[in-house]
N, C-alpha and C positions, 0 to 999 in steps of 0.2 A: 533165560529172558523172564522178565517179571511178568507173571500172569495178570497181575493187577494193572499194568500199564495200559493205558488206551491207545489202539492203533488208529493212526491218521492217514487219511489218503488225501493226495493233492493231483488237481487236475493239471496235466502238463500241456502248455500253450507252446507251441513251437515259435511263431510271430505273433505276439498279442497286439490286436488293434487297440491299444490304449485310447481312451481310458475305459475302455468296456470292462476289462477284468477288475479294474480298481472300482467300478460302479456296483460292487457286492454291497448289499443292504446294511451290514454293520459299519462299513467304511464311509459309504456316500450318505447315509442318514446323520450321522453324528459327527462327520468331519472330526475326528479325533486328533489329527496332527500326522507328522510324518512317521515317527516311529511307531505309533500305535497302529497306524494304517499298514505300515510293512508286516507288523505281527498278524494283523487280521488277514490281509491278503496271502502271505505266504503260508498261511495255516490252509488256504485253500486252492493256491494254484503255484505254479512253478514254472519258470522259463529263464532264459539266458538273459543276466543283467537285472533280474526283478527288483531289486533294492533301488538301483539308480533310477529305473523307469518309475517307479513309485515316488521316490524323491522329487522327480521333475513333475509328475503329475500334482502331487500336493501343492508344490509351490506354485504352479499356474492354476489352481483352483478357484476360480471367481468368488464362489460362496465363500470361501476362507479369507480372501482378501476383503471383502465386503465387511465381514462380521469380526475379523481377528486382527484389525489394523491396531497395534499397539504403539506403533513408533512412526509418526507420520513424517512425510518429506518436508524438511525445512531448508530452503535454499538460502545461502547467504545473500546479505543485502548489496545490489549494485549501486556504487556510488554515481551521484550525479555529476555530470561533467560541467566543469567551471564554466559560466558565461562568458562571453567574449567582450560584452559591452554593458552598461547600465540600462537596467528596464528592458533587457531583452528576454529574459525568462523570469516570468511571473507565475507564483502559485496562488490558486484560488481553491475556495472552499466556501461552506456555509456554516454559520453558527444558529443554533435554535431548535425548537421553539422556546423563546425567552418570554418572560411575563409581558402582557401587553404595556407599551409605553408610546404615547404619541400616536397611536394607530400602527405602531411597527412591533413585529414579534422574530425578526429574522435579520440576521447581518450576513453581507456578503464580505469576506475578507480576502484581501490581497497582499502579497507579499514579494518583493523583487528579492531574487536570489543574490544579485550582485550586491547591491547595498543595504539589503535586510529592512528597505522602507515599507512600512506597513499601512495599509488603508483599510477602512471598515464602514462599509455603507448599509444604513438601515433599510428594510425592506418589509412590505405589510405581509407578504406571503413568499414561498420559495418556488413561484412558478418559473419556467424558463424566460418568459418576458421580463418578470421582474429582475431577474439576474442580468440579462442582456441590458436592461436600462439603467441598473445600478454600476455595471461595469463601464459602460460608456460615459456615464456622468461623472464618476468617480476616478476612474484611472485613464480611460482613453482621452479625456478632455485634458488630463494635465501631463502626461508621460507619453501620449502617443500609442500607437499598436506595437505590441511585443512581437518578436519573432516567435516565440513559443511559450505556451502555458501549460501548466502542470494541474490537473484536476483529478479527482476520483471519479467512480463509475455511476454517479447520481443521475437520476432521470432527468434532471435540471440541464446537465452538461451533455447529455446523450440526445437530448431532442434536436428535433430538425432546425428550430429557430436559433440555438445556440451554434449549431454547426454552420448554418448560413452566415451567422456574424463572424465567425472565424475566416470562412471562405472569403468574405467580403473584404476584410482587414488583411488577408494574406498571412494569417497566423496559423502555424501548425499547434497540434494539441498532443500531449502525452499523458496517457492514462496509468495511475498507479494500480497496484494490485488489489483485487477486490477484498473487502472486510479485512485490511491490512493498514491501517493508520500510520505505522511506523514507516511507510514507504513514503509518506507526505510528512514527515517530520518537523520540517522547517515551519510549516503553517499550523500544526499541532501545537507547537512550542508557543507559537504566538497566541493562540487560541487560550492555553492556560494561563499565560500573564495577563490577557485581556480580561477573561473571567474574574481573575482574582482580583485585578483593580477595580472592576465595576462591581464587586461584591462587597468590597471594602468600604464603600460609600454608606451612610447613614440611612438612605433610603434608596436600595438598590433596585426597586422597581420603576424608578425614574431613570433608567439607563441611558434612555435616548438623550437626555439632557446631560449626562455626564460623559458621554462617549467623547465628545471635542477635547475635552480637558485630557481624558485618559490617553488619547493618540498622542496629544502633545507630550505627555510624560514618557510614554514609551519611544517615541521618536528621539527625546533628548536623552535618553538613558545610554550610558557608555556601554558598549559591547565589550567584553573582557577577551573576546577571541581576537580582535583587531584593534583594541583601545581606542576605538572612536564610536561615535553614535551614529545612527542612521541618517539624522540630519546633516551631519558633517560630512557623511560620504555623499550626500546629494547637494548640498549648497557650497560645501567647502568650508562652514563655520558652523558654530554651535548657534542653537535658538536662545533668544532672550525669553526667559521663562517669567511668570507673574511672580511680583515681590521682588524682582532684582533690585538690590541696593546700590552695590558698588559698580560703577561703569569701569572697563577697562581703560589703561591711558590711551588717549587719542593718537592715533597713527598719522603719519603724514598723508595727506589728501592725495589722492590718485585720479588721474583722468580715468573716464570711462573706458577708453581703448587699453591703457596700462592695467587697469583693474581686470578687465576680460583676459587680457594675455597671462597674467598673474594666475587666476582663476583656472583656466585651461591648463596651464603648467602643472598646477597643484593635482587637479582632477586626473590628469594623465599619468601620473605615478601611482594613482592608485589600483590595486590588484584585488581580484576577489580572493576571498578566503578558501584554502582548500578544504574540501570536505573531509570531514573526521568520521569515523565508523565508532559510535558510542554504543553500539549494539554488542552486549557480553553474552547474548543467547548463542549457544552451540547450533551449528547447522547440521543438517543430515541430509545426503543425497544417494539413496542406494544405487549400487553399480548396475544394477538390472536396468535401471531406468536409462541409462546411456546407449542400451543396445535394444531396447524394447520396440517394438513395432506398434503396440497399441497402449493406450494408457487410460486409466479412469480417473476423473476429476471429482473432487468432493469439495463443495462449497462451505467453508467455515461459518455458517451463518449464526448470528448472535443467539444465544440461549435464552429462552422465555424465563423470567423471574420466578414463575411459580415451578418451573420443572427442576429436579435435582441436576447436580453437575452430571455432565456427560448425557443426559436423557436425551437432549435433543441434537446430538451431534449427528449430521447426515452420513449417510451410507454413500460411497463412491459410486459415480454413475457407471452406465455399460460401457465397456472399454470403446474406445475410437481409435480409428487408423490416425497415426501420425503423418502429418503432410510435411512437416518441416521441423529441423532441430537445428537451434541456434543458442547454446547454452549462455544463460539459464533458461531459455524460453523454448517451450514446445509449442507448435501449432498443430490442432487436431481437426479432423474432419468434424463439419458441422458448427464450429465456431467462428464467429467474426475476428476475434480478438485471440491473442497468443495468452498462454497459461505461463506462469512464472513458478 
């Protein structure tokens, strides 16, 4: 026996009340990880299945889960179901604040999922009352009440005024995932096109004056997906643009009943474009999430510009008991809405 070797003594624990032995100061204060914790605890204690118990304890440590989360859960995007009729499902959002123009600073944007018909209504502010007034005057008065609308979780859409309007119209509401613009990508792409067109004018500060012509151009632009414009999907024919020189060959005149029957026949053959998954981002859902009884939720709030990257990322909340599980949604205690 080597006389220089240090003799070690370990406390034998017949049935350890985990995590009591694992709360040894070197292991609980530093939270070194699974392997390091096994070495630290095994040097002081011994019991049957010690390494498996320590592995289970370290994986369920709440402090480590809050501070050492390196790979966050990314669920795959669930596609929207194709609408059954025109103007049945409408996407809403708000653009702004914009430079003041004729007393307006915001835009309420609406896009029909079936025809891709866009609308943009100027608003002086982004209050719920202004949103309701703009929606009634711009969309409701022209296309009627939609069966379903898709919005984010902004305060304007969560207010009782907007909820009361939807109840009056008999319209249901679908909320997108918080802080996740890609879940409402249809209207976000329209925002990009709208902002680029308004900025292209020589004096973009007068955007309220340029808005009607910009909308005319967007509605007349041919969509490469279904080789038609939004105007053709709504009216059955292209719009006449300013500066039109050559008129098409005159067709044989039709009576109003014949024209109406022909228009209905043409529109009845239109079908909504199937949704494409344009996201190339890999998704990751841990296997433990499928069997977990509690879950912590971290809201990916936007980072302040003055903070370094990663400095303002929030830590997960305290674990909440799951009340229901319908993949990819989890409903937890104390929450009105489901989390995806």
